[in-house]
Biopython code that builds the backbone (N, CA, C, O; Angstrom):
import numpy as np
from Bio.PDB.StructureBuilder import StructureBuilder

atoms = [
    (1, "MET", "N", (0.875, -1.116, 0.070)),
    (1, "MET", "CA", (0.058, 0.034, 0.087)),
    (1, "MET", "C", (0.711, 1.289, 0.037)),
    (1, "MET", "O", (1.380, 1.544, 1.038)),
    (2, "ASN", "N", (0.695, 2.190, -0.914)),
    (2, "ASN", "CA", (1.394, 3.342, -0.943)),
    (2, "ASN", "C", (0.876, 4.398, 0.138)),
    (2, "ASN", "O", (-0.136, 4.295, 0.831)),
    (3, "LYS", "N", (1.689, 5.303, 0.122)),
    (3, "LYS", "CA", (1.197, 6.369, 1.250)),
    (3, "LYS", "C", (-0.081, 7.166, 0.749)),
    (3, "LYS", "O", (-0.778, 7.609, 1.663)),
    (4, "LYS", "N", (-0.426, 7.374, -0.294)),
    (4, "LYS", "CA", (-1.447, 8.095, -0.658)),
    (4, "LYS", "C", (-2.826, 7.254, -0.241)),
    (4, "LYS", "O", (-3.798, 7.752, 0.327)),
    (5, "ASP", "N", (-2.685, 5.844, -0.660)),
    (5, "ASP", "CA", (-3.677, 4.930, -0.298)),
    (5, "ASP", "C", (-4.013, 4.899, 1.213)),
    (5, "ASP", "O", (-5.133, 5.024, 1.709)),
    (6, "PHE", "N", (-2.758, 4.696, 1.895)),
    (6, "PHE", "CA", (-2.824, 4.716, 3.499)),
    (6, "PHE", "C", (-3.651, 5.815, 3.904)),
    (6, "PHE", "O", (-4.641, 5.656, 4.617)),
    (7, "GLU", "N", (-3.248, 6.994, 3.441)),
    (7, "GLU", "CA", (-3.923, 8.184, 3.964)),
    (7, "GLU", "C", (-5.379, 8.276, 3.786)),
    (7, "GLU", "O", (-6.127, 8.772, 4.629)),
    (8, "LYS", "N", (-5.772, 7.763, 2.617)),
    (8, "LYS", "CA", (-7.154, 7.666, 2.344)),
    (8, "LYS", "C", (-7.891, 6.727, 3.104)),
    (8, "LYS", "O", (-9.047, 6.995, 3.431)),
    (9, "VAL", "N", (-7.326, 5.592, 3.442)),
    (9, "VAL", "CA", (-7.877, 4.691, 4.200)),
    (9, "VAL", "C", (-8.129, 5.057, 5.700)),
    (9, "VAL", "O", (-9.122, 4.819, 6.387)),
    (10, "LEU", "N", (-6.902, 5.733, 6.040)),
    (10, "LEU", "CA", (-6.979, 6.348, 7.376)),
    (10, "LEU", "C", (-8.127, 7.356, 7.618)),
    (10, "LEU", "O", (-8.827, 7.283, 8.628)),
    (11, "LYS", "N", (-8.293, 8.254, 6.711)),
    (11, "LYS", "CA", (-9.318, 9.286, 6.841)),
    (11, "LYS", "C", (-10.678, 8.581, 6.778)),
    (11, "LYS", "O", (-11.597, 9.032, 7.462)),
    (12, "LEU", "N", (-10.880, 7.429, 5.949)),
    (12, "LEU", "CA", (-12.031, 6.901, 6.036)),
    (12, "LEU", "C", (-12.390, 6.201, 7.418)),
    (12, "LEU", "O", (-13.502, 6.283, 7.940)),
    (13, "ARG", "N", (-11.376, 5.544, 7.914)),
    (13, "ARG", "CA", (-11.475, 5.000, 9.366)),
    (13, "ARG", "C", (-11.896, 5.998, 10.478)),
    (13, "ARG", "O", (-12.717, 5.756, 11.363)),
    (14, "TYR", "N", (-11.141, 7.280, 10.281)),
    (14, "TYR", "CA", (-11.619, 8.350, 11.268)),
    (14, "TYR", "C", (-12.976, 8.799, 11.128)),
    (14, "TYR", "O", (-13.657, 9.147, 12.093)),
    (15, "LYS", "N", (-13.438, 8.796, 9.766)),
    (15, "LYS", "CA", (-14.901, 9.382, 9.565)),
    (15, "LYS", "C", (-15.873, 8.276, 10.226)),
    (15, "LYS", "O", (-16.851, 8.635, 10.882)),
    (16, "ILE", "N", (-15.614, 7.143, 10.058)),
    (16, "ILE", "CA", (-16.381, 6.032, 10.380)),
    (16, "ILE", "C", (-16.441, 6.021, 12.033)),
    (16, "ILE", "O", (-17.519, 5.819, 12.592)),
    (17, "MET", "N", (-15.379, 6.221, 12.692)),
    (17, "MET", "CA", (-15.093, 6.312, 14.022)),
    (17, "MET", "C", (-15.665, 7.510, 14.797)),
    (17, "MET", "O", (-15.871, 7.544, 16.010)),
    (18, "SER", "N", (-15.903, 8.556, 13.842)),
    (18, "SER", "CA", (-16.446, 9.982, 14.440)),
    (18, "SER", "C", (-15.138, 10.732, 15.125)),
    (18, "SER", "O", (-15.153, 11.315, 16.209)),
    (19, "TRP", "N", (-14.046, 10.586, 14.274)),
    (19, "TRP", "CA", (-12.902, 11.241, 14.789)),
    (19, "TRP", "C", (-12.541, 12.415, 13.789)),
    (19, "TRP", "O", (-12.865, 12.388, 12.602)),
    (20, "ASP", "N", (-11.888, 13.376, 14.340)),
    (20, "ASP", "CA", (-11.266, 14.475, 13.320)),
    (20, "ASP", "C", (-10.468, 13.930, 12.396)),
    (20, "ASP", "O", (-9.542, 13.239, 12.822)),
    (21, "VAL", "N", (-10.603, 14.080, 11.089)),
    (21, "VAL", "CA", (-9.647, 13.438, 10.155)),
    (21, "VAL", "C", (-8.379, 14.221, 10.062)),
    (21, "VAL", "O", (-7.449, 13.723, 9.428)),
    (22, "LYS", "N", (-8.244, 15.320, 10.589)),
    (22, "LYS", "CA", (-7.026, 16.128, 10.591)),
    (22, "LYS", "C", (-6.158, 15.862, 11.860)),
    (22, "LYS", "O", (-4.936, 15.774, 11.748)),
    (23, "THR", "N", (-6.818, 15.726, 13.138)),
    (23, "THR", "CA", (-6.021, 15.547, 14.174)),
    (23, "THR", "C", (-6.157, 14.000, 14.781)),
    (23, "THR", "O", (-5.299, 13.566, 15.549)),
    (24, "GLY", "N", (-7.162, 13.304, 14.423)),
    (24, "GLY", "CA", (-7.281, 11.923, 14.801)),
    (24, "GLY", "C", (-7.881, 11.839, 16.256)),
    (24, "GLY", "O", (-7.877, 10.796, 16.908)),
    (25, "ILE", "N", (-8.433, 13.124, 16.735)),
    (25, "ILE", "CA", (-9.051, 13.408, 18.090)),
    (25, "ILE", "C", (-10.541, 12.819, 17.803)),
    (25, "ILE", "O", (-11.095, 13.050, 16.728)),
    (26, "PRO", "N", (-11.069, 12.155, 18.678)),
    (26, "PRO", "CA", (-12.509, 11.742, 18.777)),
    (26, "PRO", "C", (-13.195, 13.064, 18.863)),
    (26, "PRO", "O", (-12.704, 13.947, 19.566)),
    (27, "SER", "N", (-14.372, 13.271, 18.150)),
    (27, "SER", "CA", (-15.450, 14.221, 18.144)),
    (27, "SER", "C", (-16.082, 14.359, 19.479)),
    (27, "SER", "O", (-16.170, 13.382, 20.222)),
    (28, "SER", "N", (-16.533, 15.556, 19.823)),
    (28, "SER", "CA", (-17.245, 15.868, 21.113)),
    (28, "SER", "C", (-18.464, 14.706, 21.211)),
    (28, "SER", "O", (-18.648, 14.001, 22.204)),
    (29, "GLU", "N", (-19.221, 14.660, 20.023)),
    (29, "GLU", "CA", (-20.305, 13.802, 20.118)),
    (29, "GLU", "C", (-19.942, 12.390, 20.421)),
    (29, "GLU", "O", (-20.672, 11.728, 21.160)),
    (30, "LYS", "N", (-18.891, 11.899, 19.913)),
    (30, "LYS", "CA", (-18.415, 10.501, 20.199)),
    (30, "LYS", "C", (-17.862, 10.358, 21.602)),
    (30, "LYS", "O", (-17.946, 9.267, 22.168)),
    (31, "LEU", "N", (-17.285, 11.428, 22.209)),
    (31, "LEU", "CA", (-16.881, 11.356, 23.536)),
    (31, "LEU", "C", (-18.058, 11.071, 24.380)),
    (31, "LEU", "O", (-18.052, 10.215, 25.265)),
    (32, "ILE", "N", (-19.200, 11.911, 24.041)),
    (32, "ILE", "CA", (-20.425, 11.951, 24.938)),
    (32, "ILE", "C", (-21.185, 10.626, 24.806)),
    (32, "ILE", "O", (-21.729, 10.074, 25.762)),
    (33, "GLU", "N", (-21.183, 10.143, 23.519)),
    (33, "GLU", "CA", (-21.719, 8.816, 23.293)),
    (33, "GLU", "C", (-21.163, 7.708, 24.164)),
    (33, "GLU", "O", (-21.844, 6.763, 24.561)),
    (34, "LEU", "N", (-19.882, 7.887, 24.435)),
    (34, "LEU", "CA", (-19.052, 6.902, 25.043)),
    (34, "LEU", "C", (-19.020, 6.973, 26.601)),
    (34, "LEU", "O", (-18.477, 6.132, 27.317)),
    (35, "GLY", "N", (-19.692, 8.119, 27.041)),
    (35, "GLY", "CA", (-19.647, 8.528, 28.581)),
    (35, "GLY", "C", (-18.535, 9.135, 28.930)),
    (35, "GLY", "O", (-18.217, 9.118, 30.119)),
    (36, "LEU", "N", (-17.770, 9.751, 28.037)),
    (36, "LEU", "CA", (-16.602, 10.449, 28.421)),
    (36, "LEU", "C", (-16.868, 12.133, 28.346)),
    (36, "LEU", "O", (-16.074, 12.944, 27.870)),
    (37, "ASP", "N", (-17.901, 12.370, 28.811)),
    (37, "ASP", "CA", (-18.263, 13.852, 28.762)),
    (37, "ASP", "C", (-17.206, 14.689, 29.231)),
    (37, "ASP", "O", (-16.885, 15.682, 28.578)),
    (38, "TRP", "N", (-16.563, 14.352, 30.426)),
    (38, "TRP", "CA", (-15.554, 15.054, 31.114)),
    (38, "TRP", "C", (-14.122, 15.495, 30.328)),
    (38, "TRP", "O", (-13.312, 16.353, 30.678)),
    (39, "LEU", "N", (-14.095, 14.659, 29.212)),
    (39, "LEU", "CA", (-13.087, 14.782, 28.237)),
    (39, "LEU", "C", (-13.115, 16.040, 27.330)),
    (39, "LEU", "O", (-12.115, 16.671, 26.987)),
    (40, "VAL", "N", (-14.476, 16.335, 26.967)),
    (40, "VAL", "CA", (-14.738, 17.315, 25.949)),
    (40, "VAL", "C", (-13.995, 18.592, 26.056)),
    (40, "VAL", "O", (-13.452, 19.132, 25.092)),
    (41, "GLU", "N", (-13.992, 19.024, 27.187)),
    (41, "GLU", "CA", (-13.139, 20.282, 27.454)),
    (41, "GLU", "C", (-11.749, 20.145, 27.433)),
    (41, "GLU", "O", (-11.103, 21.119, 27.045)),
    (42, "GLU", "N", (-11.139, 19.098, 27.784)),
    (42, "GLU", "CA", (-9.853, 18.839, 27.828)),
    (42, "GLU", "C", (-9.333, 18.719, 26.374)),
    (42, "GLU", "O", (-8.273, 19.205, 25.978)),
    (43, "ILE", "N", (-10.268, 17.968, 25.583)),
    (43, "ILE", "CA", (-9.923, 17.834, 24.239)),
    (43, "ILE", "C", (-9.870, 19.021, 23.452)),
    (43, "ILE", "O", (-8.998, 19.203, 22.602)),
    (44, "ARG", "N", (-10.970, 20.005, 23.763)),
    (44, "ARG", "CA", (-10.980, 21.500, 23.089)),
    (44, "ARG", "C", (-9.686, 22.148, 23.305)),
    (44, "ARG", "O", (-9.177, 22.795, 22.390)),
    (45, "GLY", "N", (-9.054, 22.016, 24.558)),
    (45, "GLY", "CA", (-7.917, 22.652, 24.867)),
    (45, "GLY", "C", (-6.587, 22.011, 24.123)),
    (45, "GLY", "O", (-5.517, 22.617, 24.068)),
    (46, "ILE", "N", (-6.776, 20.876, 23.636)),
    (46, "ILE", "CA", (-5.738, 20.223, 22.801)),
    (46, "ILE", "C", (-5.756, 20.696, 21.344)),
    (46, "ILE", "O", (-4.769, 21.125, 20.746)),
    (47, "SER", "N", (-6.988, 20.571, 20.843)),
    (47, "SER", "CA", (-7.297, 20.771, 19.357)),
    (47, "SER", "C", (-7.569, 22.246, 19.163)),
    (47, "SER", "O", (-7.693, 22.679, 18.017)),
    (48, "GLY", "N", (-7.659, 22.970, 20.110)),
    (48, "GLY", "CA", (-7.945, 24.526, 19.819)),
    (48, "GLY", "C", (-9.396, 24.819, 19.445)),
    (48, "GLY", "O", (-9.750, 25.971, 19.197)),
]
sb = StructureBuilder()
sb.init_structure("model")
sb.init_model(0)
sb.init_chain("A")
sb.init_seg("    ")
for serial, (resi, resn, name, xyz) in enumerate(atoms, 1):
    if name == "N":
        sb.init_residue(resn, " ", resi, " ")
    sb.init_atom(name, np.array(xyz, "f"), 0.0, 1.0, " ", f" {name:<3s}", serial, name[0])
structure = sb.get_structure()
């Protein structure tokens, strides 16, 4: 698998998992769904 194909697959995986495709950080919605509400503010501090 070349780099371009790998990046394409990685972006697709992130979208399926409800993660930000640029940072790889789970979305706020996903964290809340998983019962990790307390992480939302901390993640915002990391991702800006």
